C-alpha atoms as one frame of an Amber mdcrd trajectory, in Angstrom:
protein
 105.482 103.698 113.821 108.405 103.140 116.201 106.948 101.134 119.050 108.532
  98.938 121.749 107.828  95.323 121.009 106.731  96.055 117.406 105.969  92.921
 115.270 106.845  94.756 111.997 109.839  92.411 111.360 107.794  89.186 111.848
 104.178  90.028 110.858 104.702  88.609 107.341 105.400  85.228 109.053 102.924
  85.167 111.937  99.842  86.842 110.249  99.338  84.181 107.518  99.323  81.474
 110.275  96.484  83.264 112.066  94.542  84.152 108.917  94.722  80.667 107.746
  92.289  79.641 110.475  89.687  82.530 109.952  86.244  81.740 108.789  84.186
  83.966 106.502  82.681  86.998 108.252  84.906  86.392 111.330  86.249  89.369
 113.130  89.849  89.802 114.072  90.746  91.572 117.373  94.177  92.983 118.094
  93.915  93.365 121.860  97.360  95.187 122.444  97.522  97.057 119.156 100.413
  99.394 119.880 102.038 100.483 116.736  99.488  98.724 114.522 102.056  96.609
 112.662  99.799  93.545 112.652  96.203  95.011 112.220  97.305  97.156 109.332
  98.319  94.057 107.336  94.995  92.347 107.857  92.885  92.560 104.662  90.245
  95.362 104.925  87.444  92.789 103.972  87.705  91.497 107.563  86.038  93.196
 110.403  89.090  94.650 112.277  88.975  95.715 115.965  92.045  97.376 117.528
  92.344  97.916 121.336  94.958  99.241 123.700  94.848 100.567 127.312  96.895
 103.720 126.446  94.172 106.301 125.951  96.518 108.668 124.180  97.661 106.068
 121.698  94.045 105.129 120.657  93.034 108.809 120.581  95.952 109.473 118.171
  95.181 106.502 115.869  91.414 107.326 115.895  91.967 111.012 114.915  94.424
 109.988 112.143  92.020 107.452 110.630  88.477 108.804 111.147  88.842 112.675
 110.847  90.768 115.241 108.796  93.119 115.979 111.731  96.530 117.307 110.626
  99.092 116.773 113.479 102.321 118.768 113.572 104.910 117.613 111.046 107.760
 118.751 113.173 108.235 118.501 116.904 110.811 120.735 118.467 112.112 120.156
 121.916 110.487 123.244 123.550 107.134 122.097 122.302 107.766 118.479 123.352
 108.643 119.746 126.812 105.465 121.762 127.096 103.254 118.779 126.025 105.119
 116.400 128.241 104.669 118.778 131.257 100.915 119.116 130.388 100.597 115.337
 130.297 102.262 115.020 133.650  99.895 117.598 135.142  96.842 116.305 133.351
  95.785 119.852 132.920  93.719 119.395 129.663  95.786 121.944 127.776  96.209
 119.568 124.813  94.042 116.980 123.340  94.654 113.258 124.036  95.357 112.736
 120.354  98.032 115.486 120.241  99.694 114.153 123.518  99.835 110.718 121.887
 101.356 112.079 118.758 104.022 114.207 120.414 104.723 111.369 123.020 105.178
 108.622 120.551 106.681 110.542 117.605 109.093 112.621 119.652 110.228 110.350
 122.323 113.406 108.149 122.053 112.585 104.664 120.588 108.889 105.698 120.585
 108.725 105.176 124.321 106.091 107.829 125.014 107.680 110.502 127.196 110.034
 107.791 128.735 113.744 108.073 127.832 113.816 111.588 126.665 113.440 113.599
 123.499 114.532 111.804 120.311 115.880 114.528 118.092 118.937 113.851 115.972
 121.902 111.610 116.412 125.537 112.649 116.073 125.371 112.127 112.313 122.360
 114.278 111.892 119.799 111.609 111.396 116.383 112.989 112.152 114.508 110.237
 114.061 111.316 112.231 114.618 110.873 113.054 110.985 111.460 109.354 110.157
 108.842 108.297 112.574 106.270 110.848 111.432 106.813 109.821 107.789 106.554
 106.035 108.620 103.412 106.493 110.764 101.826 108.731 108.028 102.337 105.838
 105.484 100.314 103.442 107.856  97.137 105.581 107.813  95.639 104.384 104.485
  95.956 100.706 105.595  94.072 101.424 108.975  91.053 103.015 107.466  87.799
 101.223 108.695  89.431  99.802 111.795  87.217  99.994 114.962  89.178 101.530
 117.754  88.692 100.689 121.419  90.475 101.737 124.504  90.587  99.692 127.748
  91.802  96.506 129.351  92.071  93.355 127.270  89.243  92.031 129.502  86.822
  94.629 128.408  86.890  94.475 124.688  83.556  94.385 122.893  83.834  91.803
 120.103  81.497  89.481 118.070  81.126  85.870 119.021  83.800  83.391 117.781
  86.308  86.134 116.994  90.001  85.595 116.238  91.782  87.438 118.998  95.560
  88.268 118.758  97.323  89.051 122.057 100.596  90.733 122.186 100.794  91.540
 125.939 103.786  93.010 127.897 106.434  90.146 127.773 106.995  88.569 131.198
 110.321  89.671 132.682 110.860  92.595 130.248 110.719  96.378 130.682 107.347
  97.726 129.324 105.462 101.056 129.027 104.161 102.689 132.181 100.650 101.524
 131.198 101.823  97.861 131.465 103.714  97.950 134.730 102.503  95.377 137.292
 100.795  93.425 134.546  99.299  90.177 136.015 100.508  87.424 133.724  98.778
  84.649 135.556  95.487  86.456 135.253  96.105  86.980 131.611  96.704  83.219
 131.028  93.412  82.421 132.753  91.670  84.965 130.587  93.050  83.541 127.386
  91.916  80.095 128.431  88.473  81.386 129.156  88.400  83.124 125.763  89.147
  79.778 124.136  86.344  78.069 126.042  83.997  80.949 124.995  84.666  79.961
 121.337  87.164  82.454 120.290  90.322  81.606 118.319  93.216  82.720 120.439
  96.862  83.556 119.418  99.526  85.049 121.612 103.005  86.493 120.995 105.281
  85.862 123.989 108.754  84.303 124.537 107.346  81.584 126.957 103.914  80.418
 128.016 102.457  77.718 130.378 102.504  74.144 129.159  98.920  73.969 127.996
  99.612  76.599 125.263 101.075  75.241 121.973 103.868  76.991 120.106 102.975
  77.205 116.321 105.849  79.456 115.139 109.191  80.638 116.473 112.205  82.640
 115.186 115.293  84.066 116.760 115.644  87.713 116.216 117.839  90.709 117.409
 116.104  93.086 119.895 117.320  96.444 120.972 117.701  97.163 124.646 118.640
 100.734 124.016 120.333 102.766 121.213 123.709 100.918 121.568 122.966  97.337
 123.005 121.126  94.471 121.372 120.432  90.956 122.285 119.142  87.743 120.767
 115.550  86.491 121.683 113.267  83.822 120.413 109.952  85.237 119.416 107.075
  82.699 119.489 103.466  82.535 118.473 101.189  80.532 120.745  97.645  79.155
 120.585  95.264  76.908 122.531
């Protein structure tokens, strides 16, 4: 699934580091699950918990993986506009799952009604169909995941879980649900989780000095459809 900040390009490098520290019967919690690129690669023998504070995203994933829901396989602009308007009005015309599907599948760069309708490029490339196909391929790998929706501070999880945090990166432009994110509060929460006996890993560019970097790699990130920049992705722990 196309998702801002996706870890699809680096999951094969960071996930083995985290799983190497897991104990038998330990749960793994993805606190900012987004496009599910990490949790879908966790072996199903582990208890997997996925959380995000975007209710439409979680409703979409839950419907796709726990019911026989068949979402639209095409999203034309008039329908996209109707769903977007309904979402703005919060009028209840469409289900949360359908709003999530249209918003993430049909929006440019998967930005959930932010940045406009995706559609085709000048060469006829159909970004929406690509996103739908790629997302549909993820579904079998997400069967059995426990879905939760809410703040990272409110996740229900077993004792001594491995918790992976991929929060909004400090100083970057995020989704509307992540605006005004309190990074200092998050750092304190991660420290408390460590004190509570959980194994904590965090993806971020930079962290306070008491966090240890266990992996890093320079990658190319897209600012928009035409501009890119180099950034150093890092995995941190306590």
